[in-house]
N, C-alpha and C positions, 0 to 999 in steps of 0.2 A: 441098556434097561435100569429099570430100579429090579435090586434083588429082594426087598420087600415088597407084598399088596398093601396097599393102603389101608385096609383092615387090620395088618398084622401092627402097621404103625401104630394106629389109633389103640390099638390095643393095649401096646407095649406104652403109648404115652400115659393112660392109662395107671397100669398097670406099677411104674417105678416113678411116676408124680414128678420128673425135672426132668427138663431139659437142657439143657446148656445153651449159651450163645455166644457164637468166638467166631473169632477173625484175626490172623495177623499173615501178614504176605511174605514171611519166612514158613516155607513149605515145613524145614525140621523143627520149629517153635511146634506148629499147628499137632504134627506125628504126635510129639512130647505130648502135647498138653491131649489131645486125644487117648492116647494110653495110660493118659495118667488120670482122665475120666473113666474111661474103662477099668482100669483095675481099682474105681472107687464104688463101681456099681451101674455107674451111668449104660443106658442102651439105647437113650433114642438122643443126638448132637446135634445142634444144629449152627452149619457154618454160614455167617452172613458174608454179602457179595457187598462188600465196601470198598475196594481197593480195585488197580488197573488190576488186571491180569488176572483177577480173585477167580476164573473159572479154569485158569491154568492149576493153581495151586488148589483146587478143590478138585481134578482130573487125580492128580497125585495122589490126593489124600485118601478118596474115596477106593484107589489102587491099594493104597495101605489098609485101610479096613479094613477092606474084604480079608486082605494075610492076616496080619496080625489082630485086628480083634474081628474076628468072623460075626459073631451076634449083634455089632454096635449100627445102627439105622442111621444112615448119615443123611440129611437134606438141607436145603440150604435155603437162609431166606434173608432178605431186604431184598428182594426182586418184585421190581415194581411194572413188568411189563412183558405180554408175551414171547417176542424175540428172545429175550431175556432166561425166560422160563424154558422154550423151548431147547437153549441153546445147553442148559443143565440138568434137563430131561436125556436128551444125548449125552451126556455125560453122569448115567447113574445116577443122578438125584432119586431117593428114594420118598421125599416129599418137598413141598414148596413151602415158603411161608411169605406173606408180603406186609408192608406196616398199612397198606392200604388197601377197597375193595377195587375188582377188575374181570370184568366178564369174560374179556377176552385167554384171560390166566386159568379163568375157571374152565373155559373148553378146554383149553390144551391140555389141563392136568386130567380133564374126565375123559376126552379121547384115550390116552395112556392109561388110562384108573389108577394114575399118584392122587396119594392126599394132597389137599393145599386148602391154608388156611391163610383167612385172609383178615387183616387186621379191619377190626370195628371200634366203633366208638359212641354208639347208639345201638337201641331196639330193633330200630328201623334197618341198620346196617347187619346184625346179627341174622335177621329172616330173610335178609335180600340173600346173604350169606349160604343159608340153608339152600330157601331154595334154590340159588347155584350149583347145589350139591358138595356144599364144606362142611364135614362130619367136626372138626375142631376148626371150633372160632377162634382168633387171635383178637382181646381185646389191647390196642394200644392207644399211647403210652398207658399202661394198667394203674398206677396212682393217680393220673392226670384226670382220668374217665369217672373216678368214683371208686375206684380202690375194690376191695371185700364185698363195701356197700352193693357198690353195680351190679357186682356178678349177684349177690345176693338179690338184687332187687329181679332181676333177670328173671333167674331160675325159678322167681314166682308164678306169672305165669306162661315160663317158659323151662319148665323142669326138665326135659329134656336135653335144655341146650347143654352142649360141651363146648367149656371154655377155657383157656388158655391165657391168663396173661402174661405181658411181660413188658419190663418199664416198672420200675418199684416194687422190685421180690429181692430181698437178701434169702444169704441160707439162715437167720438166726430165727428163732422156734417163734417170738413175739411176730414176726414176721409174719411167717407161712400158716400160724395159729391160724390167720386171721381167711386167708387164702383158701385154708381147707375146710375152715370150719361154713366157710359161705358155698364149697361146691364146684369148685374147679377142679375141671378135669385132670390138670396137670399146671406148672408151673414153668416157661421157661425163666431162664436165668441166667446174665450176662457178666457185668464189671463185678458184682460181688463175686462170684467165683474165682474170679481171676484176678485178681489186684496188681496192679503194675510192678509194683515190688518183689513179688513173685515169681511174674514173672521174669524183669532185670536179671534177679538171682541163679533165677533154672528152678526154683524149690517145687518140682513137680512133686513130691510130697506131698506136699501142704496142697495142692491139688486134688490130690485122693483124698488127705482125709477129710478136705471138706465136701468134696462130694459125698461121701459114705456118710458123713454127718449128716447133711442134708436129707438125704434118703430116709438114713432112718429116721428123722424127726416127721418126716409125714408120715412114714408107714405106722408112724407110733401116733400120730394123729389122726391119722384115720381111723383107728382100734379106737379110740378113746370114747 
C-alpha cells in the first residue's frame, strides 16, 4: 500500500519542482542513487519499469526508501497497462507514470486513490487525462511535442493544467528557465542527472551535487 496520498504526491512534486527518473538492474546501484538524490534534496523519485524483474528491484528499493529515506515519495514510471499498474501498487508504489494514455490504468489507480500521470502529446489528450482523474499530466517526449512553448500554449485556455515534462529537460539554468517560465508543475529528468561516466565511477557525490544545484535553480527561477 502507498505510504503517501495522491494529494501529498502532487503537492511535493510542486514544492520541489523536479522528479528524477532512473532505472538500473542492480539494486545496490539503485539504493546509492536514491540516497544521493535524497541527500541532495529530492523528495519525489520515479523508478522506471525498464528491465526484466524490475518489479523485484523496486520492491527492495521501496523497503530501503522507507527505512533510509523516510520522506522520499517513490513511484514507478514506464507503465503501459493495467496489470503492471496493479503489480506495482501491490508493491507500494506511491504514484504511477506512463508514456501514454490508458483508461484501465486510470481506473486501477483511482480505485486505490493513487496518483496517475499519463503521457500526453496534445491538448485533447491532456483534457482526457483530466477527465480520467489525472492531477499532474506528463507531456512526453517533452521537447518533441513542442517544449516550453507547448506548455505555455496549453496553459492559455487551461491555466489550471498541472504539467510535468519529461524528455528534453536538463539541469542547466538555460533549459530549466524555459520550462519554469512556461508554468510547469515540475519537471522529470533522467539521463542528464545520471551521466554514464558518473554511474560507472560510482561518483554518487556528483549526483547529490547535481540534484542540489538543479533544485536551487528551480527555486530561484520561481521567485524571480
